[in-house]
C-alpha angles and dihedrals in degrees: 000000000000117000115257114246112241119253117240126187123195118220119198100156130030091341087075094068100019115030093165096201137081115269134178100212141354133212126198108220148117141258122223133238094017133095131200114246135173094232102120119096115226113195126159119233122199116241115265113265118253112244113249093238093052126080113233117249120250113266113267134175108289096241091060095051105046125065126219114272097015115136103233138126115294136180088229095065123112102189149024133248088260094047108022116194126226124239132174131273132165124262121198111246122160112238095015125121132205121201124210142120128288116209124206113216121204118234092245090054097041101094095047093044095048093046088052091049093048087063099037092048096038092122087066111082101193139052120200134174122234136171119252122223130191139199089261093045107033097151104033116054113254088200126015128213100011113182113244126188114211142164121241129209090242106121092198095062098024111040092168098060109128102177129195124339137165112292093245092052093050090049090052092049092049093047092053098042123094131160143164091299093051137258118349090228089061088060090053094048093045090052091048090050094045092052091047089054088054090051091246124140112199109185094204093051093043095049093047094047090052091047091052090051091050092049091048092049091049092052092048093048093057 
């Protein structure tokens, strides 16, 4: 029987500082021809009410009870329908690079980890596979076919896509947004800090984090 190829998942947002699943190894590296952008909307939707004539289901772990892509409440959300937060996705851009962390998942942990990710990343409507490069292996992939969750611009499959906006407008949206996981600005600052700890400077993240601080300072000074 042929050996099963290991499963790798690339984290470029909150998975960097909070993977939330068991992994066997991790590799800091980058994917090519993609850049990290705060273009994905991140509202929180309340769970659907249970009909009166229907008995509620027994409580189960969340990742067994919510399907991928369904618009429901989630502990990963950083906004509301009125004030949607912004989280990162990847945008194709030839020549660009995006740094993050790739996690290797053991076969015995694969089902649990992927079911967890299908819920946590349910706002992201596409999975692709990219090669991961590192400082020590910038031309030859250190890991091939890493799974990457991303949000597309397709409004049919991704109703929460926000897309680009002026820096000041994105900073305002992020400052106002807060969901079950906390303030949207906390997400931005945690990502900035996580990248700094990896020795990575991402201009888009840095500029947006600074813009959020400036907006916050301006509000507090009034």
